[in-house]
N, C-alpha and C positions, 0 to 999 in steps of 0.2 A: 703290244706295241713293237713295231719294227724300227730299227735305226739303221739308216744307210748312209755311208760316208762316200762322197764323190771325190775324185781326184781334181786337183787344180791343173791349170794350164799356164801358158806363158803370161797371159794377161788377166787371169782370174784365180781366185782362191778356191779351194775345195769347200764343199758345203756338207752339212749334216741334215738329212731329211728324217723327220720323225713322223711315222705313219701309224695312226691309230684306227683300228677297225672295230665297229660295234654293230651288233646284229639287232635290228628292230623286230624282224619276224623272219619267217622262212624265205621270203622273197626279197627282203630289203636289208641292205647293209650300208651303214654310213662310213665314209672314209674321211678322216681329217689328216691333212698333211701340213706340217710346219717345216720351213727351211731356215737354217741358221748358217750364216757365213761370217767368220771372224775377220772383220775388216775395220779399219780406222776411217776417219773422215777423209783423209788424203787418198787412201787406196780405194775407197768406195767408188770413185770415179771410174776406175778400170773394171770394177766388178758389177756395175749397175745392170740389173735385170737378169743376172745369171741364175739366181735362186729360182726366179719365176720360170725360166727356160728349163731348168732341171726338173721342176715339178711337172711341167707340161710333158716333158720327155717321159717321165715315169708313168703318168696317166695314159699317154698314148701307147706306150709299150704294154702296159697292163691290159688295156682294151684289146690290143692286137692278140695277145696271148689268150684272152678269154673268148675271143671270136673264132679262134682256130680250133 
């Protein structure tokens, strides 16, 4: 399992991405990604959708690296 911590910015908190890889066979690997952001009900308004965007950015970057 990999754990990646992202930095926060002016209007968002940092997240923790937990990535688990499991091999099914020689050609198939499953990837499970969980994102956790420590926010409260009030501050979640500013952070809405950030974990989703961080997961997308990770997957796109990984695909780019694998295709090069």
